[in-house]
N, C-alpha and C positions, 0 to 999 in steps of 0.2 A: 547653222543659221534655218536650215528647213525648220525644225522641230521648235526654236525657239517662236515664229510664226506659229506656226500648230498650235503651241502652247497658249501665246497668246491669244490667237481667235478662237478656238474652241468654246472656252465660258462665254463668249458673248454672243453665240450662236443658239437660235433652235434648234438646229441640225447639225451635230457637229461630227458626226460619222458621214458626212458632205463633206467638211473640210480636207483640202491636201495642197500641197504644196510642188510643183514642180522647179528644178532649177536649169539655166540654161548660164553659159560659158561663152564670153569671144575674148578677143586677144584684154579689150577697155572694158568690158562691160558684165555684171554678172546677173542676170534678171531672175528675179523670183518670184512665176507665176500664182498665185493663191484661186485657190477655186472653192466656191462656197457653191452654197443648194439657193437658185435665184430669190427666194420669200429671204434670204437673211444679207442680202447686198449689203439693204439702209442699213442695219446693224454695223456691217463693218468697216461702214464708208464715215457712218458716224454723222453727226450735226455740219454742216457747212465743212464735212471734209476732215476733221478734227480725230478722228479714230484712225482711219487712214496715215493721215499723216504722223500719227503717236507710232503707228505700225514700219513708214518708212525712217523714219527716224533712229528707232530702235535699231533696224536693221542695217543703216546706214553708218552706224556708230559701232558694230560688232564687225562688221566687215571693212572699215575704211582704217581700223588699227591693225589690221593683219594685212593690205593688198593695198595696191593704189589700182583699184579699180572702181568703175565706174557705177554703181548697186541702183536697178530698177525693182521695182514692188509691183506689178499689175494684180489689179482685181477683176477675177473672170467668172459668171456663175454659171452656172451648172443647169 
């Protein structure tokens, strides 16, 4: 899933080398922290959060079919 998030985000940003994803898990939650360059935050979030919502939807769909865990995608600037 980490690679999928990176594949979706890299073409959208001006600084693709700054894109990275860290994963952490608990009993009930999988958290993906998406790190992007501070100048790319607006592109990753999108107008009214549409791009961020699409990334979260794809991630949720991919994880929920395999596991019964809540999925969280956090977008963080570097």
